[in-house]
N, C-alpha and C positions, 0 to 999 in steps of 0.2 A: 265509256265502259270502265268499271273498276277492276281491271285484270281479266285474263281469259277465264271463261266459265268452264267447269268440268262436268261432263255427263257420264254417268255409269249406266251401261247397258247390261241388263240381266236377261239372257236369252240362251236356252240350251241348244238351239240350232246355230252352228257356227256360221253358216252361209248367210242367214238372216242378220245375225249380229254384225257380220262384216259389212253388209249393205247399209245398215243403220250408221255404222262407224264412218263409212265414206261420206254419207250425207252430212253428218255432224261436223266432221273435220273440215269438210269443204266450206263450211260457214265460218271457220276460224275458232271453233271451240275445241277444247281438249276432250279426249274420249278414253274410257276404260271399258273393258269387256269382261263379264263374268259368265262362264258357262256352267258354273257350279253354284246353284242357288243357296246351298247350305253354307257357302263361304262368304255370302254377301255381307252379313253383319260385321264380320271381321274386316272385310275390305272397305266398307263404309267408314269404320272407325279409323282405319289406316290412311285412306286416301281423301276423305272428306269431300265428296262430290257436291255439286250445287243442285243437281237434279238426278233422279233415277228413272230410266225407262225399263219397265218390268213386264215380261210376257206373262199372260194369265195362266196358260196351260203348260206346265212343265212336269216331267215325270217324278222328280225327287220331292218337290214341294209345290203346293198350289200357290199361284201368284197372290191370291187374296190372303192366304196365311202369312206369306212373306211380307205383304203390305202391312199387316197388323204388327208384325215384329219390328219393322222399320219405324213405324209411327210410335210404338212404345218407347223406343230408344231415342228417336230424333223426331219429335212431333212437328217441328218446323221445316223438315226436309221434304221438298216437293217430290211426288211420285206420279208418273204417268203410266197407266196400265195399257198394255197392247194386247188386243184380243182378236181372234178370227171368228168369235162367236158373239158379235155385237148385238145385244138385245137391250131393251129398256131395263129389264131386271138386273142384268149384269152391270150396266152403267150406274144404276141407283145403288147397288150393293158396294161397288168400288168407291163411289163418292161418300157413302155412309161410313166406310172404314178409313177414310182420310185421303183418298186419291185426289190429286189436283186436277186430273183430266184423264181421258182415255182415247185410244186410237183404234179404229176398226180396220183390220187387214182386208184387202190390200189398200194401201194409201200412197199418194204421190209424195215425193220428197218435200215439196213446199208445205204440205200439211204437217209433216213431222216438225219441220223448223218453226212453223207458226205456233204449234202447240208448246214447244219448248220455250220460245221467246215470250209467249203469253204467260207462262208460269213464272219466268224471271221477272217480267213486268209486274205481275200481281204480287209476288213476294216482296219486291221493293216497295210497292205502293202500300201494302199492308203494314210494313215496318215504319214507313214514313207517317202513315196515319196514326199509328200507335204513339209515335214520338210527338206528333203535332197535337194530339189530344192532350198530352201532358202539358203542352205549351199554350193551349187554347186561351187560357185566362189572360194571357199577355196580349192577345189580338182583339182588343175591345174597341168599340166605337170611339171612345174618347181619348185613345192613345195617340196624341199628337203633340208637337212642340208648340207651346203657347208663349207669346211675348212679342213686344214691339220695341224693346230697348235696342240700343246700338250694338250691344253684345250679342243679342239674338239675331239681329240683321246680319252681322258679320258671320255668325254661325251658319245661317242659311246660305250665304255666299260660298262658304267653304264646302258645304254639303253639295251644292249645285255643281261646283267645279270638279269634284272627285267622284261623284256617284256613278257616272257613266263609264268610268275606268275600272280596272280590276286591281288597283293598288291596295296594299294592305294599310290599315289605318289603326293608330293607337289613340284611344280617347282617354283623356285624363281629367281628373276633377275630384272634388270631395264627395263623400258618400251622400247620395240623395240628390245629386244635381241632374240626373236624367241621362246617364251615359248609354244605357241600353236603348232608350228611346231614340237617341241620335243614331245608334247603330242600325236600328230598324228603319229609320228614315233613309239612311244611306242605301240600305238594301232595296227598299221599295222604289227608289228612284233609279236603280241600277239596271243593267241589261239582264241581270239574274232574277229580276223581281217575280217572274212566273215560276221560279223554283223555290225550294224551301229556305226559310231562315231558321237556323238551329242555334239556340243560345245555351251555353253551359256555364254554370257558376263554378269556377275552379276551386273556390274556397270551401264548397260543400262536399267535395270528394277528396279522398286521401289515396295516395300511392297508386296501387294497382287498379282501384275502382275508377279513377279518372282515365287512366290509359285504356281500360276496358270500354268505358263509355265512348271514347273517341276512336279507338282502333278496332274495337270488337274483340271477340275471343273465340277460340275453338272449344269444343266440349272437353272438359278435364283440364283446362288451362290453369284453373285454381279450384279450391275446394267447392265453392258454390256454383261453378260453371257446369251445370247439368246438361246444357245443350249449347250448340254454337250460336253466336249472336253477332250481327253486323254492328259496326260502330258508326259514329256520326260521319267519319270521313268517307264511308260508303254511302250512307243514306243521303248525305248532303251533296253528292256529286252534281256539279253544275250549279249549286246553290251557294249559300253563305253560312259560315260558322262564326259565331260571336263568342269569344272567350272573355267572360266577365271576371274581373279580379285576377288577371294573368300573373300579377306579382306574387300571388300566394302559392305558386306551383313549385314543385321540387326540382332540384338540379337534373335528376334523371329524366323527368318528364320534359323539361326544357330541351334536353339533348334530343329526345325523340321527336318533339315538335319541330325543332330546327331541321331535322333530317327530312321530315315530310314537306316542309316549306321549300327546301332546296331541291328535292328530288321529285316531288309530287307522287311519291309512292310510299307504301308502308306494309307492315305485316300485322295480322291479327295476333293477339296474345296467344302463345302456344301454337302458332301456325308457321308454316314455311313458305307458303305461296306469297309472292310479291303482288300487291294490288295497286292499281293506279287510281288517283283521285284528282279532280278538278274542282277546287272550291276557292271562294274568296274568304280571306281571313280578316276579321275585325276583332280588336281587343280593347279592353279597358282596364284601368287600375286607379285606385285612390292613393297609391303609394308613390313615394319619390323614387322612381326607378333608377335614376342615376346614383342615388345614395345606395340603393340595393346592389348596384353593380360594384360600387366602391367597397361594399361590405362583403362581396363575394357570394351573395344570395341570388343574383340574377345574371344570366349570361349576357355579356355585352354584344356578342355577335347576333344573338336572338333579338335583342332590343333593336338593332339596326334593321333586321329583317322585318320585324313587326311594325316599326314606326316609320315606314316610308313617308307617310303623312301623319302628323300629330295634330289633334284637335283638343284644345283645353276648354273645359266648360266652366264658366264663372260660377261662384257661389251665389246663392240667392241674395245675400246682403250686398252683393256688387251689382245687382240689377233689380233694385227694389221697386223701380217704376213699373215692373211687370206684375207686381203683387195684385193690384186690382183686377187685371185680366185673369190671372191665375185663380183668384178667389171665385170670380164669376164662372170660370170653367169648371172648378171643382164643385160648385153648387149645382150646376147642371148635371154633372156626373153623379153626384149623390142622389139627385132626384131620379135619374135613370136606374141607379142601382138599388136604392132603398125605398123609392116611391114616396119620399117625403119632400114636399115643396116648401122652400123658405123664400120669403119675399125679397131678401137681400141682406145687406149689412149696413149698420149705421155708420155715418161718416166718422164719428169719434172712434168707433171700434176699428175701422179701417186704418185710421191714423195711428192707432196703437199697434196694429199689425205691421205697419210700415216701419215702426221704430224697433220692433223686436228683432234680435240678431239672427234668428233662424239657424242655429248650429246644425240642424238636420236637413237644411235646405228644402227643396221642393217637396220631398217626401214627407218632411215634418209638417209643412204647410197643408198638404193634402190631408194628412191624418187629422190635423187640428180642425180643419173645416168639416170633415166628415163627422168627427166626434161632436163638435159644436152643433152641427145640423141635427144629429140624432137626439141631442139632449135639450135643444131649445124649446121653450114653452110659448114664445110669442111669434109674431110674424117676421121679425128681423133678428139677425144675430147681433148681440150686444156684448159689451166688455165682459160681463160676468160669465158669458158662455165660453170665454177663452181663459178663465181664471186658472185653469190647470196648467197653462203654459208658464205661469210665473211661480206657482207652488205645486210641483208635481204630486206632493203628498196630499193636497187638499182636494176635496170633493166639490165640483162646481155646483152640485145640487144643494149643498149645505152652505156654501160660501156666498155671501151677498155683498162683496166688495164693490166700491164705486170705481168709476174710471180713474179718478185721482189716486185711489189706493193701488190700482194696478200699475199706473204710470210711475208712482213712487217706487214700487217694488222693482220695476224694470230698470229704473235709473240706478238704484242701489245695487242691484245684481250686476249690472254692466260695469259700474265703478269697481266692484270687487274683481270681476273678470279681467279688467284692464289695469289692475294693480293701482287704482286711484289716479291714473293718468287722465286728466280732464280732456286733453286734446284727443286722445285715442277713444275715450268714452263718447265724446260728442260725434266723432267721425263714425263710430260703429252704429250709433243711434240715428245717423243721418241728419243731425242738427248742428248748428254753430255752437262755439264755446259760449257765446253770449246767451244763446237760448238755454243752454245747459245751466248757466248760473241763475237765470231768471226762474227756471223751473225749480231749481234747488231751493231758492229763496221762498218761492210760493208754496212749495210742498214741505218745507222744513227739513230739508236733507242736508247733512253735513258732507261737504265734498272732500274731507280729509279724514283718514282713520284716526281714532282717538290717540292723542299724544304725538302726532306726526305733523311735520310741516307740509305745506302745499307743494304738489308736483304739477308741472305744466300740463 
């Protein structure tokens, strides 16, 4: 549970209200009583209950009327109507006006507790579903780690060793290397796999918005907080939260996150109640965190808390032997997504992709394969289908370059990126220096910038 639940009882008969209070407090929940229905709106605003038990027949104000007023101010606040006149018409009217459930007098204590717990469970499930619908596009059939290189084998070993534990993991690597995919794999192999995985991109939120997303907020906590809302630390209880790009967070947020990790408790924005949470925390960053610590933009104590285990993902240029498998995987994925089947890729074109440096890593490769698949006119992908990789401004539909044209452009571009260092150029392209010289001679490429001497 994320903290003690608070129940507000609205009942004009004190004896009945006291009986309900004894039942509710006996189950470990907090309880408030209001025998003045006209004061309920003010009391709800002040005390922020999690559920309201409201009698239907009261002298000062009708329970249905009060229900409408509550739902106008707090549409997400569950209300259970209590009535001694249980008819189908009453039940339908109460549910139509927003009641979560109703109780017919007399009722045993167990039925009251069951109704209250059911409301809590339904509210949490509804909020979880709302969040997971936003995240549904990430849970696709083809989302899996692909590769057979030694780097990927080592990655699988690391995942296998840590998945069944609850240790916090910091995943590092360049943009596009698949950090979130690894986080999801860790979750799906963990003891928490049957509970939710909640990913949040820290770079897409600023200041209060990020804290509201994670900690939740009470009504009026800030200008646009028109109603109370649970945060991920409540929704993800017993599950996993993944902080993508944790290095982009502010010092104030880092301090609050450190407190949650240390104490397993937090407060909603604008709230006073301390809530408990039990989540596994996974993080990622493409920044040099130790450099950020030295510059004073990231807390060192938080780094050690988050990085109990660190996993570094290699860039695609460091595992080029996986490119053929990745291309096949993305071709199948494109067929599933766009219903356009391609027979494959020519060996010369695959060789060209193996030599390309892939600065955007796997994400760039996937986008390239999808774009080429959508625009291809033949049965197989050829070099001209990937012309956009070498001249971003050119239109592959208008350009008719040969494989040699593309290869020449790739070598010349890599030479410039490596400041004309032949050893580095050959290494980045995955060929020997001798092969580089042979290709330069065959393609008429100068290995030195005009007017400068050769560099190793």
